[in-house]
DOKE-528581 format. One line per field, with one value per residue (C-alpha): residue number from 1; residue in three letters; chain; y, x, z. Coordinates in Angstrom, 2 decimals, decimal comma, padded with zeros to 5 digits. Layout:
# residues N
i	c(NUM  ...)
aa	c(ala  ...)
ch	c(A  ...)
yy	c(Y  ...)
xx	c(X  ...)
zz	c(Z  ...)
//
This chain:
# residues 321
i	c(1  2  3  4  5  6  7  8  9  10  11  12  13  14  15  16  17  18  19  20  21  22  23  24  25  26  27  28  29  30  31  32  33  34  35  36  37  38  39  40  41  42  43  44  45  46  47  48  49  50  51  52  53  54  55  56  57  58  59  60  61  62  63  64  65  66  67  68  69  70  71  72  73  74  75  76  77  78  79  80  81  82  83  84  85  86  87  88  89  90  91  92  93  94  95  96  97  98  99  100  101  102  103  104  105  106  107  108  109  110  111  112  113  114  115  116  117  118  119  120  121  122  123  124  125  126  127  128  129  130  131  132  133  134  135  136  137  138  139  140  141  142  143  144  145  146  147  148  149  150  151  152  153  154  155  156  157  158  159  160  161  162  163  164  165  166  167  168  169  170  171  172  173  174  175  176  177  178  179  180  181  182  183  184  185  186  187  188  189  190  191  192  193  194  195  196  197  198  199  200  201  202  203  204  205  206  207  208  209  210  211  212  213  214  215  216  217  218  219  220  221  222  223  224  225  226  227  228  229  230  231  232  233  234  235  236  237  238  239  240  241  242  243  244  245  246  247  248  249  250  251  252  253  254  255  256  257  258  259  260  261  262  263  264  265  266  267  268  269  270  271  272  273  274  275  276  277  278  279  280  281  282  283  284  285  286  287  288  289  290  291  292  293  294  295  296  297  298  299  300  301  302  303  304  305  306  307  308  309  310  311  312  313  314  315  316  317  318  319  320  321)
aa	c(met  lys  gly  leu  pro  arg  thr  ala  arg  ala  val  ser  thr  ala  leu  leu  leu  his  gly  glu  glu  arg  phe  leu  val  asp  glu  arg  ala  arg  ala  ile  leu  glu  asp  trp  arg  ala  ala  leu  val  ser  asp  phe  gly  leu  glu  thr  met  glu  gly  ser  gly  leu  gln  pro  ala  arg  leu  gln  asp  ala  val  leu  gln  ala  pro  phe  leu  asp  pro  tyr  arg  val  val  phe  val  arg  met  leu  pro  ala  asn  arg  ala  glu  ser  gln  ala  ala  ala  ile  ala  glu  ile  pro  pro  thr  thr  arg  leu  val  ile  thr  val  ala  gly  arg  ile  gly  ala  thr  asn  lys  leu  ala  lys  ala  ile  thr  ala  ala  gly  gly  ala  val  glu  glu  ser  gln  his  leu  lys  gly  arg  ala  leu  ser  asp  trp  ala  ala  lys  arg  ala  val  glu  lys  his  gly  leu  thr  pro  val  ile  ala  ala  gln  val  val  arg  ala  ala  pro  pro  asp  leu  ser  val  ile  asp  ser  glu  leu  thr  lys  leu  ala  ala  tyr  lys  ala  ser  gly  ala  lys  leu  thr  asn  glu  ala  val  thr  glu  leu  leu  ala  gly  gly  arg  glu  asp  glu  ile  phe  lys  leu  thr  asp  asn  leu  leu  pro  lys  pro  thr  ala  gln  ala  leu  glu  ile  ala  arg  asn  leu  thr  arg  ser  gly  leu  gln  pro  thr  ser  val  ala  tyr  arg  met  ala  arg  his  ile  ala  leu  val  leu  glu  val  lys  ala  arg  gln  glu  arg  gly  glu  ser  leu  gln  gln  val  gln  ser  asp  met  ser  glu  his  asn  phe  val  leu  gln  lys  ala  phe  asp  thr  ala  gln  gln  ala  asn  glu  glu  arg  leu  glu  gln  ala  leu  lys  gln  ile  arg  asp  tyr  glu  trp  glu  val  lys  ser  gly  gln  val  asp  ala  glu  leu  gly  leu  asp  val  leu  leu  thr  arg  leu)
ch	c(A  A  A  A  A  A  A  A  A  A  A  A  A  A  A  A  A  A  A  A  A  A  A  A  A  A  A  A  A  A  A  A  A  A  A  A  A  A  A  A  A  A  A  A  A  A  A  A  A  A  A  A  A  A  A  A  A  A  A  A  A  A  A  A  A  A  A  A  A  A  A  A  A  A  A  A  A  A  A  A  A  A  A  A  A  A  A  A  A  A  A  A  A  A  A  A  A  A  A  A  A  A  A  A  A  A  A  A  A  A  A  A  A  A  A  A  A  A  A  A  A  A  A  A  A  A  A  A  A  A  A  A  A  A  A  A  A  A  A  A  A  A  A  A  A  A  A  A  A  A  A  A  A  A  A  A  A  A  A  A  A  A  A  A  A  A  A  A  A  A  A  A  A  A  A  A  A  A  A  A  A  A  A  A  A  A  A  A  A  A  A  A  A  A  A  A  A  A  A  A  A  A  A  A  A  A  A  A  A  A  A  A  A  A  A  A  A  A  A  A  A  A  A  A  A  A  A  A  A  A  A  A  A  A  A  A  A  A  A  A  A  A  A  A  A  A  A  A  A  A  A  A  A  A  A  A  A  A  A  A  A  A  A  A  A  A  A  A  A  A  A  A  A  A  A  A  A  A  A  A  A  A  A  A  A  A  A  A  A  A  A  A  A  A  A  A  A  A  A  A  A  A  A  A  A  A  A  A  A  A  A  A  A  A  A  A  A  A  A  A  A)
yy	c(-075,64  -075,51  -076,81  -074,93  -072,60  -073,71  -072,61  -075,04  -078,18  -078,37  -079,51  -081,64  -085,43  -086,63  -085,18  -086,56  -085,28  -085,20  -083,58  -083,82  -083,14  -086,58  -085,57  -083,67  -085,37  -088,07  -085,59  -084,12  -087,56  -088,64  -085,12  -085,95  -089,53  -088,34  -085,73  -088,18  -091,17  -089,34  -090,34  -093,44  -096,52  -099,59  -100,79  -101,32  -097,76  -097,44  -099,28  -098,60  -099,86  -099,96  -097,72  -099,95  -103,20  -101,39  -102,92  -099,64  -102,42  -103,30  -099,09  -098,57  -101,10  -099,66  -096,57  -097,64  -100,25  -098,53  -097,86  -100,47  -098,99  -095,67  -092,98  -093,16  -094,93  -093,71  -094,93  -094,37  -095,24  -094,88  -093,84  -094,76  -095,03  -091,77  -093,50  -095,70  -092,76  -092,04  -095,73  -095,41  -092,80  -094,51  -096,22  -092,86  -091,86  -091,90  -091,12  -092,02  -088,77  -091,55  -092,42  -090,39  -090,89  -089,85  -090,63  -090,26  -090,57  -091,24  -088,08  -085,37  -085,53  -082,84  -081,01  -082,70  -086,00  -088,32  -088,83  -085,48  -084,49  -087,32  -085,79  -082,60  -083,51  -085,52  -082,24  -083,16  -081,13  -081,90  -080,36  -080,40  -080,46  -078,54  -079,02  -076,79  -074,93  -071,68  -069,54  -071,68  -074,49  -072,31  -070,68  -074,18  -075,49  -072,29  -072,79  -076,73  -075,96  -073,73  -074,90  -078,63  -078,84  -076,05  -075,01  -072,03  -070,66  -070,01  -073,95  -073,97  -072,85  -075,03  -077,62  -076,72  -075,67  -079,29  -081,31  -082,29  -080,73  -083,10  -082,38  -086,21  -085,27  -081,91  -083,01  -085,76  -083,40  -081,31  -084,04  -085,43  -081,48  -081,51  -085,06  -084,36  -080,48  -082,34  -084,46  -081,39  -080,90  -077,51  -077,16  -074,74  -073,93  -076,43  -079,58  -078,84  -078,85  -082,00  -083,67  -082,41  -083,98  -086,33  -085,19  -088,45  -090,74  -089,96  -089,62  -092,47  -091,28  -091,60  -095,27  -096,00  -094,93  -096,98  -099,81  -101,40  -103,99  -104,09  -102,37  -100,01  -099,52  -096,03  -097,73  -099,48  -095,88  -094,02  -096,95  -096,37  -092,41  -092,81  -095,15  -092,98  -090,10  -091,90  -093,52  -097,09  -100,08  -102,19  -098,22  -098,46  -101,35  -101,29  -098,61  -099,99  -102,70  -100,16  -099,41  -102,80  -103,62  -100,32  -101,35  -104,79  -103,44  -100,97  -103,60  -106,07  -103,56  -103,18  -106,28  -105,79  -104,07  -099,73  -097,13  -094,62  -092,51  -095,10  -096,29  -092,09  -092,10  -094,62  -095,09  -092,15  -091,66  -088,75  -089,05  -088,21  -090,83  -093,25  -092,15  -093,34  -096,68  -097,41  -096,96  -098,58  -102,09  -101,85  -103,67  -105,52  -108,90  -109,94  -112,90  -110,98  -108,41  -111,06  -112,64  -109,13  -108,51  -112,71  -111,62  -107,87  -109,82  -112,79  -109,50  -108,13  -111,31  -112,36  -109,11  -108,44  -112,18  -111,26  -113,26  -110,13  -106,57  -104,30  -102,43  -105,45  -107,47  -104,10  -104,48  -107,95  -107,78  -105,26  -107,26  -109,87  -108,35)
xx	c(-107,35  -105,02  -100,97  -098,15  -098,46  -099,25  -095,48  -094,28  -096,86  -096,25  -092,73  -093,26  -092,86  -094,97  -097,95  -100,41  -104,24  -106,75  -109,74  -114,28  -114,52  -113,26  -114,40  -111,35  -108,88  -110,02  -109,33  -106,14  -104,54  -106,14  -104,30  -100,86  -100,90  -101,67  -098,79  -096,38  -097,22  -096,62  -092,32  -093,64  -092,03  -093,00  -095,68  -093,45  -093,45  -096,81  -097,43  -101,57  -102,19  -105,33  -105,16  -107,36  -105,47  -101,92  -099,26  -096,07  -093,72  -095,55  -095,02  -092,01  -090,76  -092,77  -091,39  -087,30  -087,76  -085,54  -086,70  -086,11  -086,56  -088,51  -086,46  -088,49  -091,47  -094,62  -096,09  -099,73  -101,67  -105,87  -107,41  -105,59  -108,46  -108,18  -107,67  -104,75  -103,11  -100,69  -099,16  -097,64  -095,71  -092,44  -092,52  -091,74  -089,25  -086,67  -088,39  -085,46  -085,07  -086,63  -089,95  -092,59  -095,76  -098,92  -101,47  -105,05  -107,03  -110,26  -111,80  -109,48  -106,71  -104,88  -101,70  -099,94  -100,72  -097,21  -098,04  -098,52  -095,02  -093,50  -094,26  -093,80  -089,84  -089,46  -090,13  -093,51  -096,87  -099,42  -103,30  -106,51  -109,95  -112,28  -116,13  -117,81  -120,53  -123,16  -120,57  -118,19  -119,63  -121,97  -118,43  -116,61  -120,37  -119,65  -116,86  -116,44  -119,58  -118,48  -114,33  -114,57  -118,30  -118,72  -122,11  -123,14  -122,74  -126,77  -127,43  -124,41  -126,54  -129,99  -127,75  -127,01  -130,43  -131,89  -129,47  -127,52  -124,53  -122,61  -119,65  -119,65  -123,69  -123,33  -120,50  -122,74  -125,65  -123,38  -122,09  -125,15  -126,34  -123,30  -124,09  -127,27  -125,91  -123,23  -125,98  -127,34  -130,57  -130,92  -130,73  -133,47  -134,53  -137,39  -135,17  -132,88  -135,50  -136,64  -133,34  -132,85  -136,50  -136,07  -132,77  -130,81  -132,84  -130,13  -127,08  -125,71  -125,77  -122,29  -122,56  -124,99  -123,11  -120,32  -122,43  -123,14  -122,13  -119,47  -118,87  -115,51  -112,64  -114,14  -117,56  -116,03  -115,13  -117,74  -119,73  -117,17  -117,80  -121,38  -120,81  -118,19  -120,81  -123,67  -125,63  -126,04  -124,48  -128,02  -129,49  -126,44  -127,31  -130,96  -130,61  -127,65  -130,96  -133,46  -131,05  -130,29  -134,62  -134,99  -132,04  -133,51  -137,13  -135,83  -133,58  -137,20  -138,37  -135,56  -136,42  -140,33  -139,01  -140,13  -137,68  -135,81  -139,32  -141,54  -140,20  -139,76  -143,31  -144,42  -142,02  -142,60  -138,53  -136,93  -136,50  -132,14  -132,24  -134,19  -131,84  -129,18  -130,58  -131,90  -128,09  -126,96  -129,51  -127,99  -124,99  -125,88  -126,97  -130,77  -128,95  -126,28  -129,16  -131,27  -128,26  -126,93  -130,54  -130,51  -126,18  -127,82  -130,91  -128,60  -126,42  -128,87  -129,96  -126,72  -126,32  -129,84  -128,81  -125,62  -123,12  -121,62  -119,93  -122,56  -119,83  -116,81  -120,07  -120,76  -117,52  -117,38  -120,49  -119,39  -116,44  -118,84  -121,14)
zz	c(121,63  124,37  124,76  123,04  120,32  116,91  115,53  118,58  117,71  113,72  114,51  117,18  116,99  119,94  120,97  124,12  122,81  125,08  126,38  126,45  122,23  120,67  117,43  117,64  119,25  116,52  113,89  114,88  115,41  111,29  110,80  111,92  110,82  106,78  107,55  108,83  106,74  103,87  104,20  105,23  102,68  103,78  106,62  109,30  109,67  111,43  114,34  115,50  118,75  121,73  123,97  126,13  128,18  126,01  128,93  129,33  128,10  124,87  124,21  125,26  123,29  120,04  121,05  121,25  117,93  115,75  112,04  109,31  105,79  106,70  107,62  111,05  112,75  113,80  117,10  118,03  121,02  120,01  123,11  126,09  128,81  130,76  134,27  132,68  131,01  134,11  133,84  130,63  132,05  132,72  128,83  127,31  129,59  125,97  122,95  119,82  117,33  114,62  116,43  116,42  118,55  118,80  122,04  122,04  125,17  125,60  127,98  129,33  132,14  133,99  133,23  136,31  135,00  134,21  131,27  130,50  132,22  130,13  127,09  127,55  129,22  126,01  123,88  122,80  123,05  125,09  123,41  124,79  123,21  124,51  124,42  122,75  123,56  122,39  120,26  119,78  118,45  116,36  114,51  114,84  112,94  110,37  109,63  108,74  106,47  104,42  104,35  103,76  102,73  100,53  102,36  103,84  107,51  107,26  106,93  109,40  111,68  110,50  111,23  115,01  115,90  114,61  115,75  119,22  120,13  119,17  116,51  115,19  114,64  113,03  110,94  109,78  108,83  106,74  104,91  104,18  102,88  100,45  098,80  098,38  096,85  094,71  092,89  091,19  093,83  095,06  098,71  099,93  103,25  102,88  101,31  104,52  106,45  105,70  105,39  109,05  110,22  112,93  113,64  115,48  113,13  110,60  112,05  111,05  107,43  106,80  108,65  105,72  102,64  103,78  104,49  101,73  099,16  102,13  105,27  104,69  107,08  107,24  108,71  111,78  112,48  112,14  114,24  117,00  117,21  117,33  120,37  121,89  121,52  123,31  121,03  121,99  119,55  119,02  118,02  115,79  114,98  114,46  111,86  109,96  110,06  109,15  106,10  104,80  104,72  102,61  100,13  100,19  099,49  097,04  095,40  095,03  093,30  090,64  089,96  088,99  087,06  088,65  087,74  090,95  090,22  090,29  093,84  094,99  093,88  096,51  098,88  101,87  102,36  101,25  097,48  098,24  100,80  098,10  095,58  097,13  097,87  094,53  093,28  096,04  095,58  092,10  093,46  096,28  096,30  097,58  099,14  101,35  102,36  104,06  105,86  106,67  108,73  110,52  111,43  112,95  114,63  116,19  117,59  119,37  120,95  122,15  124,07  125,28  127,14  127,53  125,84  123,74  125,08  123,32  121,03  120,82  119,05  116,74  115,68  115,05  113,16  111,22  110,39  109,36  107,12)
//
């Protein structure tokens, strides 16, 4: 990751995060915000603004506003379009010592970009997350597997070979394997191969894990990351529908008195996937599951007929499920 040395970045109170690896940009922003929010004592201390459509005057007002109850204010601009970054430069010409600022950019900007220069001039740091490939990608996956998921570099290498070269997908696969291991099952080479079969078919494991009985805040974030990584919003909705339909079928089997072992014996999905669906079905409401399928169907029709934007419509869909 380019930018100032780690020691300098650690004390910066204004950061501009950009680059081709959005997963790393998002993760770095989350870590910074988590650290800064620890000292906040009220809900007024953090202001989050979407980068799309953000006006410089609004950003300037947020940056210059004094803290109310907190020792400082945290201003977070999420995914500012790269082609609109320079228009925000004047808004941060002055950053009070009581304001901490994080701006993430959807894409890469050059070192001569006016916003990057303004951040640097204000004593802040500019960090670029470069696209990982080849050895760098493998090293990242191995470190991620060991440090975050408690897995081995060998498993990480297997995931890298089976998954698209997308950090969010690779991390999703590692999360799935870690959950399988945590369930008490033995993570053999055969089990890993079976769980990874189909590649993109299991990319939304984290999303479905946060989908029922009602979507969590993380579900919306995961869905956005999936679309940003190149998966079509309607494809995300389709996979959500498949998961809900699976839970609905398992729910029907539960009501007929079938045990988990019977369900796993009769259905073709992996036993671990069926165990997760079985647990979810016990807490799910059949009518809500059916209604969710109808809402997804309506969303897909509205997108195909041009009535709604696919990505924005997916956000709305998740808030309604």
